[in-house]
N, C-alpha and C positions, 0 to 999 in steps of 0.2 A: 610243287603240286601241279598237276594238269589244270590248265585254264578252264576246261569244261567242267571238271569236278568242282573247282572253286566257284564257278558260276552256279552250279547246281546247289551247292551248299548255301550260297547266298540267297538263291531263290526260295529254298525251303525255309530259311531263317526269316526272310521277308514275309512269307505267308504266316509263319508263327507269330510275328509281330502284329500282323493284321488281326489274327484271332485273339491275341492277348488284349489288344486295344478294344476289340468288340466286347469282350467280357467285361473290361473295366467300364466301358461306356454304359452297358446294360446295368451294371451294378450301381453306377451313379444315378441312373434313371429310376432306381427303386427295386430292381430285381435282387432283393436281399438274399434269396436262396441260390443265387448264381454260383457262389463258391461252395455252399453247403452241399450241393449235388455232386461235387468233384471228390469222389472217394475211391479208395482202392478196394480190392476184394474183401478186406477185413473191416471196411467201414471207416478207415482212417482218412482224414481229410488230406487231399493232395494239392489243393489250390487255395490261394488267398490273394487279396489285392497286393499285399506286400511282396509276395512271391512273384506275382506277375510283373510288378514294377522292377524287381531285381532281374527277372528274365529279359525284360525289354532293355534294361541297361546293358546286360551281357550281349544281347543281339546287336545293339547299336555300336558297341565297341569291338565287334568281331572284324577281323582283318578282311574277310570275304565281303562282308556288307560294305565296309569302307571302300573296297575296290570296285565292286559292281553296282552298288546302290549308295553312292556317297551322300545323296540328299535324304536318305531314310532317317538318320539320327535327328536332323532338324524337323522333319515331318512328324516323327514320333514325339519329339519335345513339344511341338506346337499342339499336337492332339492332347497330350497329357496336361499341358497348361490350360487348355480349354475345359478340361474335366475338373480342374481345381482340386487336385489330389494332394495338396501341400501337407496335409496332416499325416500322410502315410510315411 
């Protein structure tokens, strides 16, 4: 794959990780409706803390992330540890 495309994919995934961490942070600070507001056109829930954790795991194990942002998995792990989400 083209290096520029891989870098672009990694950059997008890094931004997604930032957004997922923001949502989880706000949720742990008491924004209980954070995930309730995430619905599709039929009102079906599209987000949950468990899903966001799974998405973060997927991002951190992505080959492009590991190539272009090798420190990101550690940073995400530290951020999640500070949120104390062990019960998820």
